[in-house]
LUMTIMI-12571 format. One record per residue (C-alpha): residue in three letters; y negated, z, x. Coordinates in pm, whole numbers, plus 32768, in hexadecimal, padded with zeros to 4 digits. Layout:
<atoms>
alaYZX/...
</atoms>
This chain:
<atoms>
met602D66D3CF13/gly60A86615CDE6/gly60866612CC72/ser616C673ECC56/ala606F6819CD0C/leu5F5F67ACCC1D/met604C67EBCAFB/asn608E694BCB80/leu5F176991CBA0/gly5EDB6921CA3C/thr5FFB69EDC9B4/arg5F826B29CA61/ala5E1F6AEEC9E6/leu5E9C6AADC887/phe5F666BEDC87E/ala5E4B6CBEC914/asn5D466C43C820/tyr5E346C68C6FD/ala5E6A6DD4C764/ala5CF16E03C773/leu5CCB6D67C61B/gln5DDE6E43C591/thr5D416F7FC620/thr5BE86F1BC5A1/gly5C796EE0C449/asn5D1C7035C454/asn5BCA70D0C4AD/ile5B247023C38A/ser5C3B7092C29F/asn5C1271FFC307/ala5A977206C31D/asn5A8F7307C202/thr5BCE73C2C25C/pro5B7F7530C2AE/gly5BDD758AC412/tyr5C1E7425C483/ser5BAB73CFC5E4/arg5B467270C647/gln5C5771BDC707/thr5C2D70BFC81D/val5D216FCFC8C5/glu5D20700ACA3C/leu5D476EC3CB01/glu5D826E81CC71/ser5DA76D4DCD47/ala5F0D6CD7CD7B/gly5EC26C9CCEEB/gly5EBA6B60CFB7/gln5FB76A68D045/phe5F8A69E5D1A5/ser5F8B6874D1EA/gly5F14679ED307/ala5DCF6772D24F/gly5D9D68ECD21C/phe5DF269EFD111/phe5E08697ECFAB/gly5DF86A80CE95/lys5F2A6AB9CDBD/gly5E686B28CC87/val5E446C76CBD4/asn5F246D9ACB7B/val5F026E95CA5E/thr5F2B6FEACB04/thr5F0770D4C9D6/val5E3F7128C8A0/ser5D567250C8DC/arg5C84731EC7EC/ala5B1C738BC810/his5B3174FFC852/asp5A607612C8F1/glu5B18775AC922/phe59D77824C94D/leu592F779BC813/thr5A6B77C7C746/arg5A927930C7B6/glu5923797CC774/ala593678E2C61A/ala5A6279BBC5C0/ala59B97AF6C648/ser58737AB5C592/gln59327A6CC453/ala59E07BBDC474/val58947C74C496/ala58027BB8C36E/ala59317C07C297/ala59157D7CC2ED/asp57A17D8BC29F/thr57C87CC6C15D/ala58EA7D9CC0E2/arg58257EDEC11A/ala56E87E50C07D/asp57A97DE3BF46/gln58427F3CBF1E/leu56F57FEBBF53/lys56587F1ABE40/gln57617FA0BD53/leu57298103BDD3/glu55B580E1BD8E/thr55FE80C5BC19/val56938224BC22/phe553E82B6BC75/ala5483822DBB4A/pro53078257BB4C/gly522682DDBA3E/glu52AC8363B8F6/ser540882DEB93E/gly543483B8BA70/val54D98508BAA7/gly5393859DBB28/tyr52DB8551B9E4/ala53F485E6B912/ala53F28725B9E4/gly527A8745B9B7/gln52978714B83F/phe53A5881DB82B/leu52CB8921B8D7/asn519C88B5B809/ala52628902B6CD/phe524A8A75B720/val50D38A67B6DF/asp511F8A4EB56B/val522A8B5AB58B/ala512B8C3EB632/asn502D8BF9B51E/lys512A8C44B40C/pro524B8D0FB49D/gln52ED8D3DB347/asp52D98BCDB2E4/leu543B8B42B2E4/ala53B789DDB2D1/ala52FE8A07B41C/arg54348A9EB4B6/gln550B897EB435/val541D8884B4D5/ala54448939B622/leu55BF8920B606/ala55A887AFB5AC/arg54D48775B6E1/ala55D68835B7AC/ser56E38748B729/asp560D861FB78F/val55E386A4B8F1/ala575786E3B918/ser57AB858FB885/arg56C384DAB976/phe574B8594BAA4/arg58AC854BBA2E/gly585B83DDB9EE/ala57C683B8BB4A/gly58FA845DBBDE/glu59DE8370BB20/gln59198245BBA1/ile594582BFBD05/glu5ABB82EABCD4/ala5ACC818CBC40/leu5A1D8106BD75/gln5B1A81C1BE4D/ala5C388126BD89/asn5BA17FCBBDB9/val5B788003BF2F/thr5CE28075BF49/ala5D597F43BE89/asp5C857E59BF61/ile5D0D7EEFC0A5/lys5E737ECAC029/ala5E317D61BFC2/ala5D8F7D19C113/ala5EBA7DABC1CB/ala5FA67CCBC106/ser5ED17B98C154/val5EC07BEEC2C7/asn603B7C0EC2D3/thr60667AB7C234/leu5F6C7A14C31E/ala5FF87AC2C453/lys61567A47C3FD/gln60D178E4C3E1/val60237903C534/ala61697980C5CF/asp62287859C539/leu61237766C5BB/asn613A7807C713/gly62A977B0C71A/gln626B7649C6AE/ile614E761EC7A6/ala621876ADC8C7/leu633275BBC873/ala62467491C857/gln619A74E9C99E/gly62DF7490CA4F/ser629E7322CA04/gly616C732CCAE1/his607D72E9C9C1/gln5FB273D8C8E9/pro600973EBC775/asn5EA173CEC703/asp5EDB7401C592/leu5FAA753AC5D1/leu5E9A75C4C6B4/asp5D957584C5A7/gln5E6C7636C4A6/arg5E927762C58B/asp5D1D7778C5D1/lys5CDB776BC45D/leu5DD57883C419/ile5D3D795CC52A/gly5BE9792AC48B/gln5C787994C33B/ile5D0F7ACEC3D6/ser5BBD7B1DC474/ala5B247B21C319/tyr5C087C4CC2CC/val5C1E7CF8C41E/gln5B8B7C9CC56F/val5C8D7C23C66C/thr5C917BF3C7E2/thr5D3B7AB1C852/ile5DF57A87C99C/pro5E9B7934C9E3/ala5FF47927CA81/thr60737827CB7E/asp615D7787CA80/gly603A772EC99D/ser606B784CC8A6/met5F48792FC848/asn5F727AABC845/leu5EA27B77C750/phe5E3F7CE6C771/ile5D837DCFC687/gly5D047F34C68E/gly5CBB7F55C7FF/gly5DEE7EA1C884/gln5EF87ED1C777/arg5FE17DA5C766/leu5FCA7CD0C62E/val60667B8BC6AA/leu61227B67C7F0/gly61B57A10C826/gly629179C0C6FE/glu629C7B26C67B/ala61A77BBFC586/ser61777D33C547/gln613D7DBAC3EB/val5FF97E67C389/ala5FF97F5BC267/ala5F158034C196/val5F6D8195C207/ala5F2282BEC124/asp5E2E83C1C1A9/asp5EC88504C22C/phe5E0C85D1C127/asn5DD184E6C002/pro5ECF83D7BFA8/ala5DC88325BED4/ile5D1482CCC018/val5DB481D3C107/his5D7D8162C26D/leu5DFA8031C328/gly5F378064C3EF/leu603A7FA4C4BA/thr61B27FADC491/asp62977FBAC5BE/ala63F7802EC609/ser6394819CC5E7/gly62E58172C49A/thr618C812BC40F/his606681CAC4C2/ala5F0081DAC446/leu5DF6814CC52B/pro5CAF820DC552/asp5BA88173C472/thr5ABB8158C599/leu5BA78063C648/ile5B8D7F69C529/thr5A437ECEC58E/gly5A2F7D8CC4C7/gly5AA97CDBC390/ser5A8E7D41C225/val5B827E5FC25F/ala5A927EF8C35D/gly59787EEAC25E/leu5A557F88C152/leu5AC7809CC23D/arg596380EDC2A2/phe58F580F8C137/gln5A1E81D4C0E0/ser59F282CCC1FD/thr587682EDC1F4/asp57BC8266C0C6/leu58BE82C0BFBD/val59008418C053/asp578C8462C069/ala574C83F5BF02/arg586E84C6BE7F/asn57F885F7BF3E/trp568A85CCBEDC/leu56E485C7BD6C/gly57D986E6BD97/gln56D887B6BE52/met55DE8786BD37/ala56E487CFBC2D/gln57598910BCD7/ala55F48986BD19/leu55808948BBB3/ala56B989D9BB14/gly56BB8B03BBFF/gln554E8B60BBCE/val55578B2ABA55/asn56958BF6BA30/asn560A8D0ABB11/gln54CA8D1CBA46/gln55968D1AB906/ala56608E41B988/leu551F8F05B9C7/gly54B08EF3B859/leu551E8F63B700/asp55918E77B5ED/leu55468E75B477/arg56978EF9B406/gln56C0904AB35F/pro56D0911DB426/ala561B9062B53B/gly56F2901AB669/val56D28F87B7C3/gly56AE8E0DB7B7/ala57E88D3EB7F5/ala57EC8C0BB8D6/ile574A8ACEB850/phe57E189D9B94B/gly593289AEB9F2/thr597688D8BB26/gly5AF088E9BB39/ala5BD2898ABC3A/leu5B67898ABDA5/thr5C29888CBE72/val5CFE88DDBFA3/gln5DCA87B9C02A/pro5ED28806C134/ser5F1E86F5C22E/ser60618637C1FB/thr60AE867CC36A/asn60AC87F8C344/ala61E288BDC3A7/gln62F988B0C2A3/val644F8949C26D/ala653F8881C195/gly641A87B3C11C/val634F88E4C0B1/pro6206892EC165/val621D8A70C22C/ala60BC8AE0C1D2/ser60F08AE8C058/tyr61718BCBBF45/ile61BA8BD1BDD0/asn60948C64BD10/gly609D8D27BBCB/ser609E8BE4BB01/gly61D78B68BBAE/thr611D8A62BC7B/arg61438A3ABDF3/val5FED8A57BE93/pro5F708A5DBFFC/ser5F478BABC0AF/val5DE18B45C0F7/ser5CDF8B61BFE0/phe5B6D8BA5BFB6/thr5A6D8C1CBEBA/ile58FE8BCBBE83/ala58208CE1BF06/asn56CF8C3ABEC9/ala56C08AE6BE20/ser555D8AA5BE9C/gln55D08AB6C005/leu56E789B6BFE2/thr56C0887FC0B9/ala571C871BC05E/ser5857871DC130/ala59CA8763C13E/tyr5A5F884BC244/gln5B998840C316/val5C3E898EC35C/thr5D4489C4C46B/pro5DC18AF7C52A/asp5CDB8B42C653/ala5DB88B32C788/ser5CB08BDEC85C/thr5C848D07C770/pro5DCA8D7AC6CC/gly5D948DE3C564/asn5C618D08C541/tyr5C448BB1C4A9/leu5B768A8FC52C/val5AA089FDC416/thr5A19889EC458/arg59068819C378/met596A86ADC348/ser580A8628C30D/asp578E867AC46B/gly58B3870EC52D/val581B886DC54C/gln592F896DC58D/thr593B8ADFC536/ser5A4F8BD8C586/ile5A828CDEC474/ala5B908DC6C3F7/ser5C138DD3C297/gly5AFA8E5EC1C1/gly59ED8DBAC292/thr58D98CEFC1F0/val585D8B94C252/asp574B8ACEC1A2/gly57658B8CC05B/trp58E38BA1C03B/gln59DC8CABC0A6/leu5B2A8C66C14D/ala5C6B8D14C0DE/val5DB98CF4C194/val5EF38DA9C121/ala605C8DB3C194/pro611D8CE4C1EB/leu60158C90C2EF/pro5FD48B2BC366/ala608F8AB7C49B/ala5FDD8A41C5D3/gly5F5588E4C599/asp5F5A88FDC41D/arg5E268864C37C/phe5D86889AC22A/leu5C6887DDC188/leu5B8588B8C0B7/gln5A98880FBFC3/pro599C8906BF31/val58DB87ECBE88/gly59B886B5BE99/ser5A4686C3BD37/ala5935878FBC8A/ala587F866ABBE9/leu59C085C6BB72/asn5A39870ABACD/met58EF878FBA46/thr58FD87F6B8D7/arg583D88CFB7E3/val591989FBB797/leu58328ABBB6AA/asp58418A46B53F/asp579D8B61B47A/pro561F8B47B477/lys56128CC2B44A/gly56B68CD9B59F/ile557A8C6DB655/ala54F68DA5B704/ala53818D82B6BC/ala53368EF7B6D3/ala530D8FC1B811/pro53CF9109B824/val528D91CAB870/thr512B91C9B7EA/ser4FE49257B870/ser4EC49316B7DC/met4D6F9384B85C/ala4CF094E4B819/ala4BD694EDB719/thr4B0B95C3B806/asn4B0B94C4B921/ser49AC947AB99E/gly49EF9354BA85/thr49FC91E3BA2E/ala4B6D91BFBA84/ser4C50911DB982/val4DB590A0B988/ala4DCA8F2EB9D9/ser4F448F1EB9CD/leu50788FF6B9E2/lys51CD8F60BA23/ala53228FC6BA9A/val53708F34BBEF/ser54B48FDEBC55/ala55FF9030BBB4/ser55D39191BC41/ile54D391E0BB32/asn5519931FBA6B/pro5453931AB925/leu54AE9488B8E3/leu53C794F4B9FC/thr525D9514B989/ala516194CABA9A/thr500A956ABAA7/leu4F0194E0BB95/thr4DCF95BCBBCF/phe4CB49532BCA5/thr4C20962FBD95/ser4AFB9561BE15/gly4A279436BDC1/thr4ABB937BBEE8/gly4C16934FBE50/asn4CCF9487BEC6/tyr4DC1950CBDC2/asn4EDE95FEBD8E/trp5015959CBCCE/gln51449647BC40/leu527C95D9BB85/val52F096C4BA75/asp543D96B4B9BD/ala53CE9683B853/ala55059730B7CF/thr54F2986FB89D/gly538A9879B912/thr5404989CBA79/val533697FBBB8D/ala541E9701BC34/ser533196A3BD4C/ser51C0969EBDA6/gly50D1962CBEB2/ser4F819594BF01/ala4F069437BF59/thr4DD1935EBF64/trp4D88923FBE78/gln4CC79111BEF6/ala4C1D9012BE18/gly4CF88EE0BDE6/gln4E338F9BBE52/pro4F3B9012BD55/ile4FBD9173BD35/ala5138916CBD57/leu520D9293BCEC/asn536292D1BC4B/gly53B6915CBC39/trp527790F4BB84/gln51329058BBF9/leu4FDC90ABBB6B/asp4EA58FD3BB9C/leu4D49905ABB50/asn4BFA8FC4BAF9/gly4ABB9080BB47/val4A9791BCBC1A/pro4B209319BBC5/lys4A589457BBFE/thr4ABE95B2BC65/gly4B8A965ABB56/asp4BF39516BAA6/thr4D5D951ABA34/ile4E5B940AB9E7/thr4FAC944DB946/val50DB9366B956/gln51FC93C1B870/lys53219331B7B2/thr52C79224B6B5/ala52D392BEB55B/tyr52BE917BB490/pro53679057B549/ala533E8F69B422/thr51C68F58B452/asn51C18F62B5CF/asn518E8E1AB68E/ala51728E8CB7F8/asn52B88DEDB868/ala52668CA8B7B3/leu51238C9CB87B/ala51F28CD3B9B5/phe52BD8B9EB956/thr517D8AD0B947/asp51228B4CBAA2/leu52578A98BB26/arg51A2894CBAEB/asp50C7898ABC1A/ala51B48A69BCDE/arg524B89E8BE21/ile53B68A15BDC6/val545E88F8BE86/gly54B188FDBFF9/val540F8A45C05C/ser54588AA2C1C7/pro53BB8B5FC2EA/ser531B8A19C358/ser52BC8993C1FF/ser52138A25C0CE/gly52E3893BBFF6/ala52778859BED9/thr52538865BD62/ile536387BDBC99/thr52828695BC42/asp5208866FBDA9/ala536C867CBE2C/tyr53D18565BD41/ala529F8498BDA0/asp52F384C6BF12/ala54588451BED9/met53E58326BE0D/thr52E782C7BF1A/thr53E582E7C033/val54DB8204BF80/gly53C58108BF3C/val53628105C0AB/arg54CC80D1C111/val54EC7FAFC01C/gln53B97F04C0AC/ser54297F40C212/ala558A7EC6C1CD/gln550D7D8FC11B/leu54227D42C23B/ser55427D67C331/ala561F7C8CC256/asp55157B7DC240/met54DC7B80C3B6/ser564C7B7FC417/thr56997A71C317/ser5586799BC3AE/val561279D5C50B/ala5770797CC492/ser56EA7842C3EA/asp563B77D9C52C/ala5776781CC5F6/gln5846774CC508/ala57417637C513/ala575C7636C68E/val58D67611C672/ser58B274F9C574/glu57B67446C64C/lys58A67455C771/thr59EC740EC6BC/gly5994737DC568/val59A57215C4F5/asn5862714AC4E6/leu589F702AC3F8/asp57876F57C48C/glu58206F75C5E5/glu597C6F2EC562/ala59026DF7C4A9/ala58676D77C5ED/arg59A96DBCC6AA/leu5A6E6D0FC599/ile59A66BD0C5CE/gln59C06BF8C748/phe5B3B6C1FC746/gln5B606B0BC641/gln5AAC6A1AC726/ser5B7C6A8CC84D/tyr5CB76A5FC781/gln5C4E6900C71A/ala5BFE68AEC886/ala5D57692AC8EF/ala5DF46855C7E1/lys5D2E6729C860/met5DAD6778C9BB/leu5F116760C938/gln5EC26610C89B/val5E3A6595C9E6/ala5F6C661BCA9B/gln604C6568C9A2/ser5F8A6426C9D4/val5FAC6448CB4F/met61206485CB2C/asp61436357CA4B/thr6085627ECB46/leu615C62F9CC67/leu629B62B6CBA7/glu6222615BCB49/val61CD6104CCB3/ala63176192CD2E/gly63D660C1CC31/arg63525F74CCAE/
</atoms>
């Protein structure tokens, strides 16, 4: 071996240590660069050269520059980030929804209670227009608060829709960048070395996509990374990126879902397949929390308006002559939304017709049969394939299905279907309560229009010997006929009595019979209900007849006050229902519990995501202390290599000098 071999060793060492210094400097420069992975120069021995004295090493080779990377940790960090983003997005939306259900005097429940309390003054002074005007003002306040809450919910829906559209646009941009990087990486892989910076950029982009929608990553042999969403739907395949879009709901274009665009068009993905990312949280909020809140408010609005209007219709107002009370509240038209996929001819839905107002409406409609029995849910109606002529009604809140014909009743509403009949597979979304709060208004303006008087009054015979007295008398059914005078004659001291209804105009007995009164139980007859205090004796008589002076009668106003404690919301065979204030309190509590639960989930998942990212950083991040130590190490090695070259030069000079003698 000569000086040239030593020169070669020094040169190789110099180049290797310079590469190490350069890489270390790059690490230090990017210590605070998001997504950067620590890089390391990979060295290997250049092998040995045989001589008679043995094998002498030929120095060092730089094989490649690698990056610190852990596929498992990177994938787990992206997945945990997706879960955290979903939980955080839902928690943020729920906090805004919580403001809709204001507590205390700011809430809808308080306003409803105050409205019904106002009838106490009306009952005390039925002719007092000031008391009546206060009741109408309270009615306006109730309607305004329901309407305001409904507007807040629709504003939240609009924000969710805008956020989903913005997220879809961002995902498309990021997916296109990943596809472009896939092409560059595949091309660079042909050199036999990994393009570390490009790989870091791609990992960072995938993490950013995961913040919007969770992705599944599958590496390809050429170094590209394929991305899939929604249970296996292609987002990025090699150098090609699919487009995601916000797809309008089949029934309501104001509501959107996430979809994918392919050669055949844009198709909505089921919300349940979007399991992570902020979009998943928004979709869950939209399909559960927002729907529930809208239906809770609508159920309360329909129940209150329905019961108040029904009671109003059972009384007499202060006008001259006295008339049946007109409605106090309105809740807008009932909503039927046909699916955009229903059968059409020349762009016109088959199951539709032009009504008397010149508007095309669906062939499917419904009316409210009993507002107290309405549930907080929408319903999907479609022809029942198993029973021709029937329609399958699916309650959306719990999936319960009922098969009924046109005219059938479900949960307090009645279905009506007219020709042209729906085609097989047609779907219609019926919302008995969905828009009630948003459209609630006070429709009665004249204080004289409040029906404070009952259409009938009662009197006790002066000769009665028992202790019985009238506790209350109120109309309870629209079937009441005030022209029929009722006479109740008790035939025993145990509550047995005979009754007869006599036409006051002709004196003809319309009907008669006998029954038994029990203490604490009302006597119901001819659409009215009579409650007694005390105990009647044999021969005692009670007469119920048409109210002669409605202006001074307050029986119907007292019936209004009874609505404060009446269970008028959510009555069903399995539930006795709730008062209007209790129903509001239940809704407010449920939303509060959901907010706390969602925030707890968000805090936990954010902590998990932070830990996962810390694990990635620990594995792949730059430690400046370590890099500083390596910098000194490689500097010394570089200086030693340079010294080796000086020695080699000196040896060469000595050899040349000796050879020249």
